[in-house]
DSSP file (Angstrom, degrees, kcal/mol; ACC not computed):
  #  RESIDUE AA STRUCTURE BP1 BP2  ACC     N-H-->O    O-->H-N    N-H-->O    O-->H-N    TCO  KAPPA ALPHA  PHI   PSI    X-CA   Y-CA   Z-CA
    1    1 A M     >        0   0    0      0, 0.0     4,-1.8     0, 0.0     5,-0.2   0.000 360.0 360.0 360.0 -45.0  159.2  158.3   33.7
    2    2 A E  H  >  +     0   0    0      1,-0.2     4,-2.4     2,-0.2     5,-0.2   0.853 360.0  55.1 -64.3 -35.3  156.1  157.0   35.4
    3    3 A D  H  > S+     0   0    0      1,-0.2     4,-2.5     2,-0.2    -1,-0.2   0.877 106.7  50.5 -65.2 -37.7  156.8  159.1   38.5
    4    4 A S  H  > S+     0   0    0      2,-0.2     4,-2.3     1,-0.2    -2,-0.2   0.868 110.5  49.1 -69.7 -35.3  156.9  162.3   36.4
    5    5 A I  H  X S+     0   0    0     -4,-1.8     4,-2.5     2,-0.2    -2,-0.2   0.933 112.9  47.3 -66.8 -45.5  153.6  161.4   34.7
    6    6 A L  H  X S+     0   0    0     -4,-2.4     4,-2.2     1,-0.2    -2,-0.2   0.904 112.8  49.3 -61.7 -42.0  152.0  160.8   38.1
    7    7 A S  H  X S+     0   0    0     -4,-2.5     4,-2.2     2,-0.2    -1,-0.2   0.904 111.0  49.8 -63.5 -42.0  153.4  164.0   39.4
    8    8 A S  H  X S+     0   0    0     -4,-2.3     4,-2.4     2,-0.2    -2,-0.2   0.908 110.8  49.3 -63.9 -42.3  152.2  166.0   36.4
    9    9 A L  H  X S+     0   0    0     -4,-2.5     4,-2.5     1,-0.2    -2,-0.2   0.892 110.3  50.8 -64.6 -39.4  148.7  164.4   36.8
   10   10 A E  H  X S+     0   0    0     -4,-2.2     4,-2.5     2,-0.2    -2,-0.2   0.903 110.5  49.2 -64.3 -41.2  148.6  165.3   40.5
   11   11 A E  H  X S+     0   0    0     -4,-2.2     4,-2.4     2,-0.2    -2,-0.2   0.905 111.9  48.6 -63.9 -42.0  149.6  168.9   39.7
   12   12 A Q  H  X S+     0   0    0     -4,-2.4     4,-2.5     2,-0.2    -2,-0.2   0.912 112.2  48.6 -64.2 -42.2  146.9  169.2   37.1
   13   13 A L  H  X S+     0   0    0     -4,-2.5     4,-2.4     2,-0.2    -2,-0.2   0.906 111.6  49.4 -64.7 -41.9  144.3  167.8   39.5
   14   14 A T  H  X S+     0   0    0     -4,-2.5     4,-2.1     2,-0.2    -2,-0.2   0.914 111.9  48.9 -62.5 -43.0  145.4  170.2   42.2
   15   15 A A  H  X S+     0   0    0     -4,-2.4     4,-2.5     2,-0.2    -2,-0.2   0.905 110.4  51.1 -63.7 -42.1  145.2  173.1   39.8
   16   16 A L  H  X S+     0   0    0     -4,-2.5     4,-2.5     1,-0.2    -2,-0.2   0.916 111.4  46.7 -62.6 -43.8  141.7  172.0   38.6
   17   17 A Y  H  X S+     0   0    0     -4,-2.4     4,-2.5     2,-0.2    -1,-0.2   0.867 111.0  52.9 -66.7 -34.9  140.4  171.8   42.2
   18   18 A S  H  X S+     0   0    0     -4,-2.1     4,-2.1     2,-0.2    -2,-0.2   0.924 111.0  46.1 -64.6 -43.8  141.9  175.1   42.9
   19   19 A E  H  X S+     0   0    0     -4,-2.5     4,-2.5     2,-0.2    -2,-0.2   0.895 111.8  52.2 -64.3 -40.6  140.1  176.7   39.9
   20   20 A K  H  X S+     0   0    0     -4,-2.5     4,-2.4     1,-0.2    -2,-0.2   0.922 110.0  48.1 -62.0 -44.8  136.9  175.0   40.9
   21   21 A E  H  X S+     0   0    0     -4,-2.5     4,-2.4     2,-0.2    -1,-0.2   0.891 110.7  52.0 -63.3 -39.6  137.1  176.4   44.5
   22   22 A Y  H  X S+     0   0    0     -4,-2.1     4,-3.0     2,-0.2     5,-0.3   0.935 110.5  47.5 -62.3 -46.6  137.8  179.8   43.1
   23   23 A L  H  X>S+     0   0    0     -4,-2.5     4,-2.8     1,-0.2     6,-1.0   0.907 111.6  50.8 -62.2 -41.6  134.8  179.7   40.8
   24   24 A E  H  X5S+     0   0    0     -4,-2.4     4,-1.0     4,-0.2    -1,-0.2   0.921 114.8  43.7 -60.2 -43.8  132.6  178.5   43.7
   25   25 A K  H  <5S+     0   0    0     -4,-2.4    -2,-0.2    -5,-0.2    -1,-0.2   0.934 123.6  33.4 -68.3 -47.3  133.9  181.3   45.9
   26   26 A E  H  <5S+     0   0    0     -4,-3.0    -2,-0.2    -5,-0.2    -3,-0.2   0.855 134.9  21.6 -81.7 -36.9  133.6  184.1   43.3
   27   27 A L  H  <5S-     0   0    0     -4,-2.8    -3,-0.2    -5,-0.3    -2,-0.2   0.561  96.4-120.2-110.7 -12.0  130.6  183.0   41.3
   28   28 A G  S  <<S+     0   0    0     -4,-1.0     2,-0.3    -5,-0.8    -4,-0.2   0.481  88.6  54.5  83.8   1.0  128.8  180.7   43.6
   29   29 A T        -     0   0    0     -6,-1.0    -2,-0.2     1,-0.1    -1,-0.1  -0.985  50.7-165.8-159.0 155.0  129.1  177.8   41.2
   30   30 A S        +     0   0    0     -2,-0.3    -6,-0.1    -3,-0.1    -7,-0.1   0.204  57.0 118.5-124.1  10.8  131.6  175.9   39.2
   31   31 A V    >>  -     0   0    0      1,-0.2     4,-2.3    -8,-0.1     3,-0.5  -0.695  60.1-145.2 -81.0 118.2  129.1  174.2   37.0
   32   32 A P  H 3> S+     0   0    0      0, 0.0     4,-2.7     0, 0.0     5,-0.2   0.850  96.7  54.3 -54.5 -39.0  129.9  175.2   33.4
   33   33 A E  H 3> S+     0   0    0      1,-0.2     4,-2.2     2,-0.2     5,-0.1   0.889 110.0  46.8 -64.5 -38.6  126.3  175.2   32.3
   34   34 A Q  H <> S+     0   0    0     -3,-0.5     4,-2.2     2,-0.2    -1,-0.2   0.902 112.6  49.2 -69.7 -40.6  125.3  177.6   35.2
   35   35 A I  H  X S+     0   0    0     -4,-2.3     4,-2.2     2,-0.2    -2,-0.2   0.925 112.4  48.5 -63.3 -44.1  128.2  179.9   34.4
   36   36 A Y  H  X S+     0   0    0     -4,-2.7     4,-2.3    -5,-0.2    -2,-0.2   0.910 109.8  52.2 -61.8 -43.0  127.3  180.0   30.8
   37   37 A A  H  X S+     0   0    0     -4,-2.2     4,-2.2     1,-0.2    -1,-0.2   0.898 109.4  49.9 -61.2 -40.8  123.6  180.7   31.6
   38   38 A E  H  X S+     0   0    0     -4,-2.2     4,-2.4     2,-0.2    -1,-0.2   0.912 110.9  48.4 -64.9 -42.6  124.7  183.6   33.8
   39   39 A F  H  X S+     0   0    0     -4,-2.2     4,-2.5     1,-0.2    -1,-0.2   0.873 109.4  53.5 -65.7 -35.6  126.9  185.1   31.1
   40   40 A T  H  X S+     0   0    0     -4,-2.3     4,-2.3     2,-0.2    -1,-0.2   0.917 109.0  48.7 -63.6 -42.9  124.0  184.7   28.6
   41   41 A K  H  X S+     0   0    0     -4,-2.2     4,-2.3     2,-0.2    -2,-0.2   0.910 111.2  50.3 -62.2 -42.1  121.7  186.6   31.0
   42   42 A L  H  X S+     0   0    0     -4,-2.4     4,-2.4     1,-0.2    -2,-0.2   0.904 109.6  50.8 -62.4 -41.2  124.3  189.3   31.3
   43   43 A E  H  X S+     0   0    0     -4,-2.5     4,-2.4     2,-0.2    -2,-0.2   0.920 109.9  49.7 -62.6 -43.7  124.7  189.6   27.6
   44   44 A E  H  X S+     0   0    0     -4,-2.3     4,-2.3     1,-0.2    -2,-0.2   0.903 111.1  49.6 -61.6 -41.7  120.9  189.9   27.1
   45   45 A S  H  X S+     0   0    0     -4,-2.3     4,-2.3     2,-0.2    -1,-0.2   0.899 110.5  50.2 -63.7 -40.4  120.8  192.7   29.8
   46   46 A L  H  X S+     0   0    0     -4,-2.4     4,-2.5     2,-0.2    -2,-0.2   0.902 109.4  50.6 -65.7 -41.0  123.7  194.5   28.0
   47   47 A V  H  X S+     0   0    0     -4,-2.4     4,-2.5     2,-0.2    -2,-0.2   0.921 110.6  50.0 -61.7 -43.7  121.9  194.3   24.7
   48   48 A Q  H  X S+     0   0    0     -4,-2.3     4,-2.4     2,-0.2    -2,-0.2   0.897 109.9  51.2 -61.8 -40.3  118.7  195.7   26.3
   49   49 A L  H  X S+     0   0    0     -4,-2.3     4,-2.6     2,-0.2    -2,-0.2   0.927 110.7  47.3 -63.1 -45.4  120.7  198.5   27.8
   50   50 A Y  H  X S+     0   0    0     -4,-2.5     4,-1.8     2,-0.2    -2,-0.2   0.890 111.6  51.1 -64.4 -38.4  122.3  199.4   24.5
   51   51 A E  H  X S+     0   0    0     -4,-2.5     4,-1.7     2,-0.2    -1,-0.2   0.911 110.5  49.9 -63.3 -41.2  118.9  199.3   22.8
   52   52 A F  H  X S+     0   0    0     -4,-2.4     4,-2.4     1,-0.2    -2,-0.2   0.925 110.2  49.6 -61.0 -45.7  117.5  201.6   25.5
   53   53 A K  H  < S+     0   0    0     -4,-2.6    -1,-0.2     1,-0.2    -2,-0.2   0.814 108.6  54.0 -66.2 -29.4  120.4  204.0   25.0
   54   54 A E  H  < S+     0   0    0     -4,-1.8    -1,-0.2    -5,-0.2    -2,-0.2   0.869 116.0  37.5 -69.5 -36.2  119.8  204.0   21.2
   55   55 A F  H  < S+     0   0    0     -4,-1.7    21,-1.9    -3,-0.2    22,-0.3   0.766 120.1  42.5 -89.5 -27.3  116.2  205.0   21.6
   56   56 A Y  E  <  -A   75   0A   0     -4,-2.4     2,-0.3    19,-0.2    19,-0.2  -0.803  61.6-160.4-119.6 159.3  116.4  207.4   24.6
   57   57 A R  E     -A   74   0A   0     17,-1.9    17,-1.7    -2,-0.3     2,-0.4  -0.986  23.1-117.3-137.0 151.5  118.7  210.2   25.6
   58   58 A K  E     -A   73   0A   0     -2,-0.3     2,-0.3    15,-0.2    15,-0.2  -0.713  36.3-178.7 -88.0 132.6  119.4  211.8   28.9
   59   59 A I  E     -A   72   0A   0     13,-1.5    13,-0.9    -2,-0.4     2,-0.3  -0.898  37.5 -91.3-129.2 160.6  118.6  215.5   29.1
   60   60 A D  E >   -A   71   0A   0     -2,-0.3     3,-1.7    22,-0.2     4,-0.2  -0.560  32.4-141.0 -68.9 125.8  118.9  218.2   31.7
   61   61 A S  G >  S+     0   0    0      9,-1.2     3,-1.2    -2,-0.3     5,-0.4   0.634  93.7  76.1 -69.3 -12.6  115.6  218.2   33.6
   62   62 A S  G 3  S+     0   0    0      1,-0.2    -1,-0.3     8,-0.2     9,-0.1   0.675  86.7  63.6 -71.0 -13.4  115.6  222.1   33.8
   63   63 A K  G <  S+     0   0    0     -3,-1.7     2,-0.3    19,-0.1    -1,-0.2   0.611 110.1  36.2 -84.7 -12.1  114.5  222.1   30.2
   64   64 A I  S <  S-     0   0    0     -3,-1.2     2,-1.0    -4,-0.2     0, 0.0  -0.861  92.4-101.8-133.2 169.7  111.2  220.4   31.0
   65   65 A S        +     0   0    0     -2,-0.3     2,-0.4     2,-0.0    -3,-0.1  -0.762  61.5 132.5-101.5  93.7  108.8  220.6   33.9
   66   66 A I        -     0   0    0     -2,-1.0     3,-0.5    -5,-0.4     2,-0.3  -0.993  45.6-134.0-138.4 131.2  109.3  217.5   36.2
   67   67 A E  S    S+     0   0    0     -2,-0.4     3,-0.1     1,-0.2    -2,-0.0  -0.655  76.7   5.2 -90.8 144.3  109.5  217.8   40.0
   68   68 A S  S    S+     0   0    0     -2,-0.3     2,-0.4     1,-0.2    -1,-0.2   0.635  97.9 108.0  65.8  23.9  112.1  216.0   42.1
   69   69 A L        -     0   0    0     -3,-0.5    -1,-0.2     1,-0.1    -3,-0.1  -0.979  53.7-157.9-124.2 142.6  114.2  214.5   39.3
   70   70 A S  S    S-     0   0    0     -2,-0.4    -9,-1.2     1,-0.3     2,-0.3   0.768  80.6  -6.5 -87.3 -26.6  117.7  215.6   38.3
   71   71 A S  E     -A   60   0A   0    -11,-0.2    -1,-0.3   -10,-0.1     2,-0.3  -0.978  61.9-160.4-161.1 158.1  117.3  214.0   34.8
   72   72 A V  E     -A   59   0A   0    -13,-0.9   -13,-1.5    -2,-0.3     2,-0.5  -0.896  22.2-117.8-136.3 165.2  115.0  211.9   32.8
   73   73 A F  E     +A   58   0A   0     -2,-0.3     2,-0.3   -15,-0.2   -15,-0.2  -0.936  34.9 176.6-108.7 128.8  115.1  209.7   29.7
   74   74 A L  E     -A   57   0A   0    -17,-1.7   -17,-1.9    -2,-0.5     2,-0.1  -0.928  40.0 -89.0-129.5 152.9  113.0  210.7   26.7
   75   75 A S  E >>  -A   56   0A   0     -2,-0.3     4,-1.2   -19,-0.2     3,-0.7  -0.369  32.6-133.7 -58.3 134.8  112.6  209.4   23.2
   76   76 A K  T 34 S+     0   0    0    -21,-1.9    -1,-0.2     1,-0.2   -20,-0.1   0.831 105.5  56.3 -60.9 -32.3  115.1  211.1   20.9
   77   77 A E  T 34 S+     0   0    0    -22,-0.3     3,-0.5     1,-0.2    -1,-0.2   0.797 103.6  54.0 -71.3 -27.9  112.3  211.6   18.3
   78   78 A R  T <4 S+     0   0    0     -3,-0.7     2,-0.2     1,-0.2    -1,-0.2   0.863 118.9  26.9 -76.4 -36.7  110.1  213.5   20.8
   79   79 A F    ><  +     0   0    0     -4,-1.2     3,-0.6     1,-0.1    -1,-0.2  -0.527  65.4 143.4-130.1  65.1  112.5  216.2   21.9
   80   80 A T  T 3  S+     0   0    0     -3,-0.5    -1,-0.1    -2,-0.2    -2,-0.1   0.745  73.6  57.0 -76.0 -21.5  115.0  216.8   19.2
   81   81 A G  T 3         0   0    0      1,-0.2    -1,-0.2    -3,-0.2    -2,-0.1   0.552 360.0 360.0 -86.9  -6.7  115.2  220.6   20.0
   82   82 A I    <         0   0    0     -3,-0.6   -22,-0.2   -23,-0.0    -1,-0.2   0.476 360.0 360.0 -86.9 360.0  116.2  220.3   23.6
């Protein structure tokens, strides 16, 4: 019985170190607080992007006079007829 518990603990420890190494390789850190902080920053950026998309819309630049751009973002309230 004791050997199976020891074996199970060793497997769990090996799995934990494997996960830690994976996080270090893929994210550059395995510290939970740093990973959480990065996800929080990503969430904030995503919220800002959605807010931007709510307030602006992409239009064909041939409808307005701007040189060397294929498209621009304008306030939806300013150009509702375009």
